[in-house]
C-alpha atoms as a printed R data frame, in Angstrom:
   type eleno elety resid chain resno      x       y      z
1  ATOM     1    CA   MET     A     1 70.881 237.699 68.964
2  ATOM     2    CA   ARG     A     2 68.205 234.564 69.919
3  ATOM     3    CA   LYS     A     3 66.237 235.537 66.851
4  ATOM     4    CA   SER     A     4 69.064 235.306 64.475
5  ATOM     5    CA   ILE     A     5 70.076 231.872 66.125
6  ATOM     6    CA   VAL     A     6 66.342 230.608 65.468
7  ATOM     7    CA   ALA     A     7 66.343 231.860 61.808
8  ATOM     8    CA   VAL     A     8 69.347 230.373 61.177
9  ATOM     9    CA   HIS     A     9 68.188 226.768 62.741
10 ATOM    10    CA   LYS     A    10 64.995 227.037 60.744
11 ATOM    11    CA   ARG     A    11 66.692 227.667 57.390
12 ATOM    12    CA   TYR     A    12 69.207 224.662 58.188
13 ATOM    13    CA   LYS     A    13 66.416 222.398 58.889
14 ATOM    14    CA   LYS     A    14 64.545 223.803 55.659
15 ATOM    15    CA   LEU     A    15 67.634 222.742 53.757
16 ATOM    16    CA   LYS     A    16 68.203 219.672 55.242
17 ATOM    17    CA   LEU     A    17 64.550 218.464 54.388
18 ATOM    18    CA   SER     A    18 64.959 219.865 50.793
19 ATOM    19    CA   ARG     A    19 68.125 217.573 50.515
20 ATOM    20    CA   LEU     A    20 66.378 214.612 51.857
21 ATOM    21    CA   LYS     A    21 63.292 215.156 49.503
22 ATOM    22    CA   LYS     A    22 65.852 215.686 46.616
23 ATOM    23    CA   THR     A    23 67.734 212.249 47.657
24 ATOM    24    CA   VAL     A    24 64.781 210.192 47.900
25 ATOM    25    CA   LYS     A    25 63.279 211.618 44.356
26 ATOM    26    CA   ILE     A    26 66.471 210.450 43.006
27 ATOM    27    CA   LEU     A    27 66.355 207.062 44.459
28 ATOM    28    CA   ILE     A    28 63.071 206.653 43.273
29 ATOM    29    CA   ASP     A    29 63.747 207.867 39.731
30 ATOM    30    CA   PHE     A    30 67.063 205.435 39.776
31 ATOM    31    CA   LEU     A    31 64.617 202.426 40.833
32 ATOM    32    CA   GLY     A    32 61.934 203.406 37.996
33 ATOM    33    CA   ILE     A    33 64.723 203.214 35.647
34 ATOM    34    CA   LEU     A    34 66.357 200.395 36.757
35 ATOM    35    CA   ILE     A    35 63.073 198.313 36.747
36 ATOM    36    CA   LEU     A    36 62.173 199.483 33.204
37 ATOM    37    CA   TRP     A    37 65.397 198.550 31.875
38 ATOM    38    CA   ARG     A    38 65.003 194.971 33.389
39 ATOM    39    CA   GLY     A    39 61.787 194.830 31.601
40 ATOM    40    CA   ALA     A    40 63.133 196.183 28.222
41 ATOM    41    CA   TRP     A    41 66.091 193.721 28.613
42 ATOM    42    CA   GLY     A    42 64.220 190.559 29.345
43 ATOM    43    CA   LEU     A    43 61.516 191.235 26.187
44 ATOM    44    CA   PHE     A    44 64.669 192.047 24.180
45 ATOM    45    CA   ASP     A    45 66.024 188.419 25.146
46 ATOM    46    CA   ILE     A    46 62.668 187.102 24.043
47 ATOM    47    CA   PHE     A    47 61.914 188.774 20.827
48 ATOM    48    CA   ILE     A    48 65.145 189.978 19.141
49 ATOM    49    CA   PHE     A    49 67.272 186.810 18.106
50 ATOM    50    CA   PRO     A    50 66.008 184.623 21.005
51 ATOM    51    CA   GLY     A    51 68.336 181.848 20.092
52 ATOM    52    CA   ASN     A    52 71.670 183.641 19.962
53 ATOM    53    CA   GLN     A    53 72.604 185.924 22.655
54 ATOM    54    CA   LEU     A    54 75.414 187.476 21.076
55 ATOM    55    CA   TYR     A    55 73.064 188.670 18.017
56 ATOM    56    CA   SER     A    56 70.773 190.144 20.614
57 ATOM    57    CA   TYR     A    57 73.400 192.029 22.382
58 ATOM    58    CA   VAL     A    58 74.541 193.489 19.494
59 ATOM    59    CA   ALA     A    59 71.180 194.503 18.274
60 ATOM    60    CA   SER     A    60 70.193 196.049 21.393
61 ATOM    61    CA   ILE     A    61 73.523 198.040 21.510
62 ATOM    62    CA   ILE     A    62 72.635 199.274 18.078
63 ATOM    63    CA   ILE     A    63 69.383 200.025 18.752
64 ATOM    64    CA   GLY     A    64 70.192 202.180 21.991
65 ATOM    65    CA   VAL     A    65 73.017 204.014 19.813
66 ATOM    66    CA   ILE     A    66 70.445 204.874 17.314
67 ATOM    67    CA   LEU     A    67 67.818 206.285 20.080
68 ATOM    68    CA   ILE     A    68 70.403 208.256 21.727
69 ATOM    69    CA   THR     A    69 71.773 210.105 18.229
70 ATOM    70    CA   ILE     A    70 68.211 210.586 17.398
71 ATOM    71    CA   ASP     A    71 67.727 213.008 20.279
72 ATOM    72    CA   GLY     A    72 70.462 214.955 18.980
73 ATOM    73    CA   ASP     A    73 71.991 216.044 21.984
74 ATOM    74    CA   GLY     A    74 73.223 212.721 22.871
75 ATOM    75    CA   LEU     A    75 74.371 212.224 26.341
76 ATOM    76    CA   SER     A    76 74.805 215.868 27.062
77 ATOM    77    CA   ASP     A    77 71.490 216.150 28.869
78 ATOM    78    CA   LEU     A    78 73.070 213.730 31.600
79 ATOM    79    CA   GLU     A    79 75.941 216.089 32.318
80 ATOM    80    CA   GLY     A    80 73.917 218.086 34.826
81 ATOM    81    CA   GLY     A    81 73.942 221.522 33.281
82 ATOM    82    CA   ARG     A    82 77.713 221.953 32.574
């Protein structure tokens, strides 16, 4: 009986650590994407219609939609395997 309790406890610790690693990885990925977009957005503001924010925003949206549709799957990759 004692061995089974220890085994369950070890599995629980391993599962808890695994979840922690996944959470940290997701946070790091999120920060990387956020920083990437901040830099891209800044470059778009400088180079794509720098004197007109409306045109810059519209052009950025159009470029983003084109890039998503070129992929073929659209946003289905983000659904998480559903």
